[in-house]
C-alpha positions as CSV (number, residue, x, y, z in Angstrom):
1,M,-39.1,0.9,-84.3
2,L,-37.6,1.8,-80.9
3,T,-35.1,-0.6,-79.5
4,L,-35.2,-0.8,-75.7
5,V,-31.8,-0.7,-74.1
6,E,-31.5,-2.4,-70.8
7,P,-30.0,0.0,-68.2
8,R,-26.4,-0.8,-67.2
9,R,-26.5,-2.5,-63.8
10,N,-24.3,-1.1,-61.1
11,T,-21.7,-3.8,-60.5
12,F,-20.3,-2.1,-57.4
13,K,-20.4,-4.2,-54.3
14,S,-19.9,-2.9,-50.8
15,P,-16.8,-4.0,-49.1
16,K,-17.3,-6.9,-46.7
17,P,-14.2,-7.3,-44.6
18,D,-14.3,-9.9,-41.9
19,A,-14.5,-8.6,-38.4
20,P,-11.2,-10.0,-37.0
21,R,-9.1,-8.5,-39.8
22,L,-10.9,-5.2,-39.5
23,L,-10.3,-5.0,-35.8
24,A,-6.7,-6.0,-36.3
25,F,-6.2,-3.2,-38.8
26,D,-7.8,-0.6,-36.5
27,L,-5.6,-1.6,-33.6
28,I,-2.5,-1.6,-35.7
29,T,-3.4,1.9,-36.9
30,E,-4.0,3.1,-33.3
31,V,-0.6,1.8,-32.3
32,N,1.4,3.1,-35.3
33,R,-0.4,6.4,-35.9
34,N,-1.7,7.4,-32.4
35,E,1.1,5.9,-30.2
36,G,-1.3,3.4,-28.6
37,Y,0.1,0.4,-26.7
38,S,-0.8,-3.0,-28.2
39,N,-0.5,-4.8,-24.9
40,L,-3.3,-2.6,-23.5
41,L,-5.5,-2.0,-26.6
42,L,-5.7,-5.6,-27.7
43,P,-6.9,-7.2,-24.5
44,Q,-9.5,-4.5,-24.0
45,A,-10.7,-4.9,-27.6
46,L,-10.9,-8.7,-27.3
47,T,-12.8,-8.5,-24.0
48,S,-15.3,-6.2,-25.6
49,S,-15.8,-8.5,-28.6
50,T,-18.0,-11.5,-29.1
51,F,-15.3,-13.4,-31.0
52,E,-14.9,-17.1,-30.6
53,E,-11.4,-18.4,-29.5
54,R,-10.3,-19.0,-33.1
55,D,-11.0,-15.4,-34.1
56,R,-9.5,-14.0,-30.9
57,N,-6.3,-16.0,-31.8
58,L,-6.4,-14.6,-35.3
59,V,-6.6,-11.0,-34.2
60,T,-3.8,-11.5,-31.7
61,E,-1.4,-12.9,-34.3
62,L,-2.4,-10.3,-36.9
63,V,-1.8,-7.4,-34.4
64,Y,1.3,-8.5,-32.6
65,G,2.8,-10.3,-35.6
66,T,2.3,-7.5,-38.0
67,L,3.7,-4.9,-35.6
68,R,6.7,-7.1,-34.8
69,M,7.6,-8.0,-38.4
70,Q,6.7,-4.7,-40.1
71,G,10.3,-3.8,-40.8
72,K,10.8,-7.0,-42.7
73,H,7.5,-6.5,-44.6
74,D,8.5,-2.9,-45.4
75,W,11.7,-4.1,-47.0
76,I,9.7,-6.1,-49.6
77,L,7.0,-3.5,-50.1
78,A,9.5,-0.7,-50.7
79,Q,11.0,-2.7,-53.6
80,I,7.6,-3.1,-55.2
81,S,6.1,0.3,-54.7
82,D,6.3,2.7,-57.6
83,R,6.7,5.6,-55.2
84,P,9.1,6.0,-52.2
85,W,7.6,3.8,-49.4
86,S,8.1,6.6,-46.8
87,E,5.8,8.8,-48.9
88,V,3.0,6.3,-49.2
89,D,-0.3,6.9,-47.4
90,P,-0.1,5.5,-43.8
91,G,-3.3,3.6,-44.3
92,I,-2.0,1.8,-47.3
93,I,1.3,1.0,-45.5
94,D,-0.5,-0.5,-42.5
95,V,-3.0,-2.6,-44.5
96,A,-0.2,-3.8,-46.9
97,R,1.9,-4.9,-43.9
98,L,-1.2,-6.8,-42.7
99,G,-1.4,-8.6,-46.0
100,V,2.2,-9.5,-46.3
101,H,2.2,-10.8,-42.7
102,Q,-0.6,-13.3,-43.7
103,I,1.2,-14.3,-46.9
104,H,4.7,-14.8,-45.3
105,E,4.2,-15.5,-41.7
106,M,0.9,-17.3,-41.3
107,R,-0.7,-20.5,-42.7
108,I,-3.3,-18.6,-44.7
109,P,-3.8,-19.5,-48.5
110,D,-2.4,-16.7,-50.7
111,H,-5.7,-15.9,-52.4
112,A,-7.5,-15.7,-49.1
113,A,-4.8,-13.4,-47.6
114,V,-5.0,-11.0,-50.5
115,S,-8.7,-10.9,-51.0
116,A,-9.5,-10.5,-47.3
117,T,-6.9,-7.8,-46.9
118,V,-8.2,-5.9,-49.9
119,E,-11.7,-5.9,-48.4
120,V,-10.3,-4.3,-45.3
121,A,-8.5,-1.7,-47.5
122,R,-11.8,-1.0,-49.4
123,K,-13.6,-0.4,-46.1
124,R,-10.9,1.7,-44.4
125,V,-8.8,3.5,-47.0
126,G,-11.1,3.6,-50.1
127,E,-11.5,1.9,-53.4
128,S,-8.6,3.6,-55.3
129,K,-6.1,2.9,-52.6
130,A,-7.4,-0.6,-52.2
131,S,-6.5,-1.2,-55.9
132,F,-3.0,-0.1,-55.1
133,V,-2.9,-2.5,-52.1
134,N,-4.2,-5.3,-54.3
135,A,-1.4,-4.6,-56.9
136,L,1.2,-4.6,-54.1
137,L,0.1,-7.9,-52.6
138,R,-0.1,-9.6,-56.0
139,S,3.4,-8.5,-56.7
140,V,4.5,-10.0,-53.4
141,L,3.0,-13.3,-54.6
142,R,5.1,-13.4,-57.8
143,R,8.1,-14.6,-55.8
144,S,8.5,-17.1,-53.0
145,I,9.6,-15.9,-49.6
146,D,12.9,-17.7,-50.1
147,D,13.5,-15.8,-53.4
148,W,12.6,-12.5,-51.7
149,F,15.2,-12.9,-49.0
150,A,17.9,-14.7,-51.0
151,P,19.8,-11.4,-51.5
152,L,20.4,-11.1,-47.7
153,A,23.1,-13.7,-48.1
154,D,25.1,-11.2,-50.1
155,I,24.9,-8.4,-47.5
156,K,28.3,-8.3,-45.7
157,D,27.3,-6.0,-42.8
158,P,25.7,-8.2,-40.1
159,V,23.8,-5.2,-38.7
160,V,22.1,-4.4,-42.0
161,R,21.4,-8.0,-42.7
162,M,20.0,-8.9,-39.3
163,S,18.0,-5.7,-39.3
164,I,16.0,-6.9,-42.3
165,Q,16.0,-10.6,-41.5
166,Y,14.8,-10.2,-37.9
167,S,12.9,-6.9,-38.2
168,H,14.8,-4.8,-35.7
169,P,16.2,-1.3,-36.1
170,E,19.9,-1.2,-36.6
171,W,20.7,0.7,-33.4
172,I,19.2,-2.0,-31.3
173,I,21.3,-4.7,-33.0
174,S,24.4,-2.6,-32.4
175,A,23.4,-2.2,-28.7
176,Y,23.0,-6.0,-28.4
177,Y,26.4,-6.6,-29.9
178,D,28.0,-4.1,-27.5
179,L,26.9,-6.4,-24.7
180,L,27.1,-9.9,-26.2
181,K,30.3,-9.5,-28.4
182,D,29.2,-12.4,-30.5
183,W,27.1,-12.3,-33.6
184,D,25.6,-15.8,-33.1
185,Q,24.4,-14.7,-29.6
186,V,23.0,-11.5,-31.1
187,E,21.2,-13.5,-33.8
188,A,19.7,-15.8,-31.1
189,A,18.6,-12.7,-29.0
190,L,16.9,-11.1,-32.1
191,A,15.2,-14.4,-33.2
192,I,13.6,-15.0,-29.8
193,N,12.2,-11.5,-29.7
194,N,10.0,-12.5,-32.6
195,I,8.6,-15.5,-30.7
196,P,5.4,-14.6,-28.7
197,A,5.8,-15.2,-25.0
198,R,3.4,-17.4,-23.1
199,P,1.6,-15.8,-20.1
200,T,3.4,-16.3,-16.8
201,L,1.5,-16.4,-13.5
202,V,2.9,-15.3,-10.2
203,A,1.7,-16.3,-6.7
204,W,1.5,-13.5,-4.2
205,P,2.8,-14.8,-0.8
206,G,0.1,-14.8,1.8
207,Y,-2.6,-15.0,-0.9
208,S,-1.5,-17.9,-3.1
209,T,1.3,-20.3,-3.7
210,Q,3.1,-21.8,-6.7
211,D,1.4,-25.1,-5.8
212,D,-2.0,-23.4,-6.2
213,L,-1.0,-22.4,-9.8
214,I,0.3,-25.8,-10.6
215,A,-2.9,-27.3,-9.4
216,L,-4.7,-25.3,-12.0
217,G,-2.6,-27.0,-14.7
218,A,0.2,-24.4,-15.0
219,E,3.8,-25.5,-15.4
220,P,6.3,-24.3,-12.8
221,T,8.9,-21.7,-13.9
222,S,12.5,-22.6,-14.1
223,Y,13.9,-20.1,-11.5
224,S,11.1,-18.3,-9.7
225,Q,9.6,-20.3,-6.8
226,L,6.4,-18.2,-7.2
227,G,5.8,-18.5,-10.9
228,A,4.1,-20.8,-13.4
229,R,3.5,-20.8,-17.1
230,W,0.0,-20.8,-18.4
231,K,-1.3,-21.8,-21.8
232,G,-4.7,-20.1,-21.7
233,N,-6.2,-16.8,-20.9
234,P,-5.1,-15.8,-17.4
235,G,-8.2,-13.6,-17.0
236,S,-10.3,-16.7,-16.8
237,L,-8.7,-17.8,-13.6
238,E,-10.4,-17.2,-10.2
239,L,-7.1,-16.4,-8.5
240,I,-6.4,-13.7,-11.0
241,R,-9.9,-12.2,-11.0
242,H,-9.9,-12.0,-7.2
243,R,-6.4,-10.5,-7.1
244,L,-4.9,-13.3,-5.2
245,A,-2.2,-13.9,-7.9
246,G,-1.0,-12.0,-10.9
247,V,0.4,-12.2,-14.4
248,Q,4.1,-11.3,-14.4
249,D,7.2,-12.3,-16.5
250,E,9.6,-14.6,-14.6
251,G,12.4,-12.0,-15.0
252,S,10.3,-9.4,-13.3
253,Q,9.5,-11.9,-10.5
254,L,13.2,-12.4,-10.0
255,V,13.8,-8.6,-9.8
256,A,11.3,-8.4,-7.0
257,T,12.3,-11.5,-5.1
258,V,16.1,-11.0,-5.4
259,F,15.7,-7.4,-4.2
260,A,13.5,-8.5,-1.3
261,S,16.1,-11.1,-0.3
262,V,18.7,-8.4,0.0
263,A,16.5,-5.8,1.6
264,S,16.0,-5.5,5.3
265,G,14.6,-2.9,7.7
266,S,11.0,-1.9,8.4
267,T,10.2,0.5,5.6
268,W,10.3,-0.3,1.8
269,L,9.4,1.9,-1.1
270,D,8.7,1.1,-4.8
271,L,9.5,4.4,-6.4
272,C,8.2,3.8,-9.9
273,A,5.4,1.3,-9.2
274,G,3.0,1.5,-12.1
275,P,1.3,-0.6,-13.4
276,G,1.9,-2.6,-10.2
277,G,3.4,-6.0,-11.0
278,K,6.5,-5.7,-8.8
279,A,4.7,-3.6,-6.3
280,A,2.1,-6.4,-5.8
281,L,4.7,-9.0,-5.2
282,L,6.9,-6.8,-3.0
283,S,3.9,-5.6,-0.9
284,S,2.8,-9.2,-0.2
285,I,6.4,-10.2,0.8
286,A,6.6,-7.0,3.0
287,T,3.3,-7.8,4.7
288,Q,4.5,-11.3,5.6
289,R,7.7,-9.8,7.1
290,G,5.9,-7.1,9.0
291,V,7.5,-4.4,6.8
292,S,5.7,-1.1,6.0
293,F,5.4,-0.9,2.2
294,T,4.8,2.3,0.1
295,A,4.3,2.5,-3.6
296,N,4.8,5.7,-5.6
297,E,3.7,6.4,-9.2
298,I,3.6,9.6,-11.1
299,S,0.7,8.7,-13.3
300,T,-2.8,8.9,-11.7
301,P,-4.3,6.1,-13.9
302,R,-1.3,3.9,-13.2
303,A,-1.4,4.7,-9.5
304,E,-5.0,3.5,-9.5
305,L,-3.9,0.2,-11.0
306,V,-1.3,-0.1,-8.3
307,K,-3.9,0.5,-5.6
308,R,-5.9,-2.5,-6.8
309,V,-3.1,-5.0,-6.3
310,V,-1.1,-3.9,-3.2
311,H,-3.9,-5.0,-0.7
312,G,-4.2,-1.8,1.2
313,A,-0.6,-0.6,1.2
314,R,0.0,3.1,0.9
315,V,0.2,4.5,-2.6
316,W,1.5,7.9,-3.4
317,T,0.9,9.7,-6.7
318,S,3.9,12.0,-7.2
319,D,7.0,12.6,-9.2
320,G,9.7,10.2,-8.0
321,R,12.3,13.0,-8.5
322,E,10.6,15.0,-5.8
323,L,10.6,12.2,-3.1
324,A,12.1,14.6,-0.5
325,T,8.8,16.5,-0.4
326,H,7.3,13.6,1.5
327,K,9.8,14.1,4.3
328,E,10.2,10.4,4.9
329,S,13.1,8.0,4.6
330,F,13.2,4.3,3.9
331,D,15.4,1.2,4.6
332,A,15.0,-0.2,1.0
333,I,14.0,1.6,-2.2
334,L,13.5,-0.1,-5.6
335,I,13.7,2.0,-8.7
336,D,12.1,0.1,-11.6
337,A,13.3,2.8,-13.9
338,P,11.6,4.1,-17.0
339,C,13.7,2.7,-19.9
340,T,13.8,1.9,-23.6
341,G,12.2,-1.6,-22.9
342,L,14.7,-3.4,-25.2
343,G,14.5,-6.4,-22.9
344,A,10.8,-7.0,-23.4
345,L,10.4,-6.7,-27.2
346,R,8.6,-10.0,-27.6
347,R,5.8,-8.7,-25.3
348,R,5.7,-5.1,-26.6
349,P,6.3,-5.4,-30.4
350,E,5.9,-1.7,-31.3
351,V,8.6,-0.6,-28.8
352,R,11.4,-1.5,-31.3
353,W,10.0,1.0,-33.8
354,R,9.0,3.6,-31.3
355,R,12.2,4.1,-29.3
356,T,15.1,6.0,-30.7
357,L,18.6,7.0,-29.6
358,M,17.1,10.4,-28.7
359,D,14.8,8.6,-26.3
360,L,17.8,6.8,-24.8
361,R,19.5,10.1,-23.9
362,E,16.3,11.5,-22.3
363,L,15.7,8.3,-20.4
364,T,19.2,8.0,-19.0
365,Q,18.9,11.6,-17.7
366,L,15.6,10.7,-16.0
367,Q,17.1,7.6,-14.5
368,R,20.0,9.6,-13.0
369,E,17.5,12.1,-11.5
370,L,15.5,9.3,-9.9
371,V,18.6,7.7,-8.4
372,K,19.6,11.1,-6.9
373,S,16.2,11.4,-5.4
374,A,16.1,7.9,-4.0
375,I,19.6,8.1,-2.4
376,G,18.5,11.3,-0.7
377,S,15.7,9.5,1.0
378,L,17.5,6.3,1.8
379,N,18.5,5.5,5.4
380,D,22.1,4.8,6.3
381,G,22.7,1.1,5.9
382,G,19.7,0.8,3.5
383,V,19.7,-0.7,0.1
384,L,18.8,0.8,-3.3
385,G,17.6,-1.5,-6.1
386,Y,18.1,-0.2,-9.6
387,A,16.2,-2.2,-12.3
388,T,15.4,-1.9,-16.0
389,C,13.7,-4.0,-18.5
390,S,16.5,-3.1,-20.9
391,P,20.0,-4.6,-21.2
392,H,21.4,-1.5,-22.9
393,L,24.8,-0.6,-21.5
394,A,23.9,3.1,-21.1
395,E,20.8,2.1,-19.0
396,T,22.5,-0.5,-16.9
397,T,26.3,-0.8,-16.3
398,V,27.0,2.8,-17.2
399,Q,24.4,4.0,-14.8
400,V,25.7,1.9,-11.9
401,N,29.2,3.1,-12.5
402,D,27.9,6.7,-12.5
403,I,26.3,6.0,-9.1
404,L,29.5,4.7,-7.7
405,K,31.4,7.7,-9.1
406,H,29.1,10.4,-7.8
407,Y,27.9,8.9,-4.6
408,P,30.9,7.5,-2.6
409,Q,28.5,6.5,0.2
410,M,27.1,3.8,-2.1
411,E,28.6,0.4,-2.5
412,L,27.7,-2.3,-4.9
413,I,26.4,-5.6,-3.6
414,D,27.4,-8.8,-5.4
415,L,24.0,-10.5,-6.3
416,A,25.5,-13.9,-7.3
417,P,24.8,-15.4,-3.8
418,Y,21.2,-14.3,-3.9
419,L,20.3,-15.8,-7.3
420,P,18.7,-19.3,-7.7
421,D,21.3,-22.0,-8.0
422,T,20.0,-23.1,-11.4
423,L,20.3,-19.5,-12.8
424,V,23.6,-19.5,-14.6
425,D,25.4,-17.0,-16.8
426,A,23.1,-14.3,-15.4
427,T,25.4,-11.7,-13.8
428,R,27.3,-8.7,-15.1
429,D,29.7,-6.8,-12.8
430,C,27.9,-8.0,-9.6
431,A,24.4,-7.2,-11.0
432,M,21.7,-9.6,-12.3
433,A,21.6,-9.5,-16.1
434,L,19.1,-11.8,-17.7
435,W,18.7,-12.5,-21.4
436,T,15.6,-13.9,-23.1
437,H,17.6,-16.3,-25.4
438,R,19.5,-17.7,-22.4
439,H,17.0,-17.7,-19.6
440,G,13.6,-17.6,-21.3
441,T,12.7,-14.4,-19.4
442,D,12.5,-10.8,-20.3
443,A,16.1,-9.3,-20.4
444,M,15.8,-7.7,-17.0
445,Y,18.6,-6.0,-15.1
446,L,19.0,-5.5,-11.4
447,A,21.8,-3.9,-9.4
448,V,21.6,-3.4,-5.6
449,L,23.7,-0.9,-3.7
450,R,24.0,-0.3,0.0
451,K,24.3,3.1,1.6
452,K,27.2,3.0,4.0
453,S,26.5,3.8,7.6
């Protein structure tokens, strides 16, 4: 008698990751592996999506938060992994970071964080690698977050300890200490870099006012008379959509307005204008004063962005180091110099991992070349503004001292009289030097020098 054997059923189930986590992983991968910029990629992706507000917020925290804290997450994962963490498949690394972020930094139940992340891993890196991710995350759950980080108390070197605790490369922590000379201050600066910044709006004189922004429900900024903090999506506002106002950190607003308060004459130039925040503000101020304004940007796509916000002002697309080829001179030139961006880490989370000391050497050389070019096209009696979104000594004070040493025709202007009365502890050697933990702005720097007649 034949016995019928029922065929074994295939128990395999296709991965079913939820769309927000899948998008978050894809964006993290694009940033970490293809040098994308999260502050550009994320808004574009959310605009193209059909997500509800809750899912949009989830994607935002997953992307920015995971990128920001990935050093801290790696410290745990490297202890669990049975192979050197630097040798693990990049896809596994990124998805495991995504899982740890949900477990340790978000209010998501542990089982949901693990299962949802493993589904993303199954979809994007494959079944066998997803099993490894599952094992990693379950090992993370075997200890509480307090137990994981208890050993930090025994690390005597504050640079090493803070690098793990606040998820910053050690060289950045050392650079902060060189300036602040106080470990409590350094710790405060690192901590605030891990707190997302709220959007800040800026009124463009002649097109909108701070009162217009306040009337929409925004809260006035502490120092800028043109700014207001906004809780929602700035892109939903009519003033923004019609380019009558912009989105700009208060520190950047102060760079533009303080420079404009020192500048005089009839011709102004923004030498490194892209993507256009300071150029938009300066051009509107210049128009009100009857000043001819020019913006220059080396990148064609970024120059196109500048054209959209300067309301018809002239825009050049050229290398700022070759300014002499235009055969023009100016009464005021602002160099918003390419820099390491160490003052805007809360807005650009991947910058802390992408920049290195080698970048610093290359950038400071570029900054010197831009300064040389600008001084050559600056009229006698004119002013040069040198700004960075970095507090690093090599990009700020050292550069200004280099200008004074090599260009005796330049003299430094004390900016203290030009700063808002309420802005305290915000100068360094006559320049404006902001700190996020002190002023709530990006850590912007501005020095202004006059060319002697």
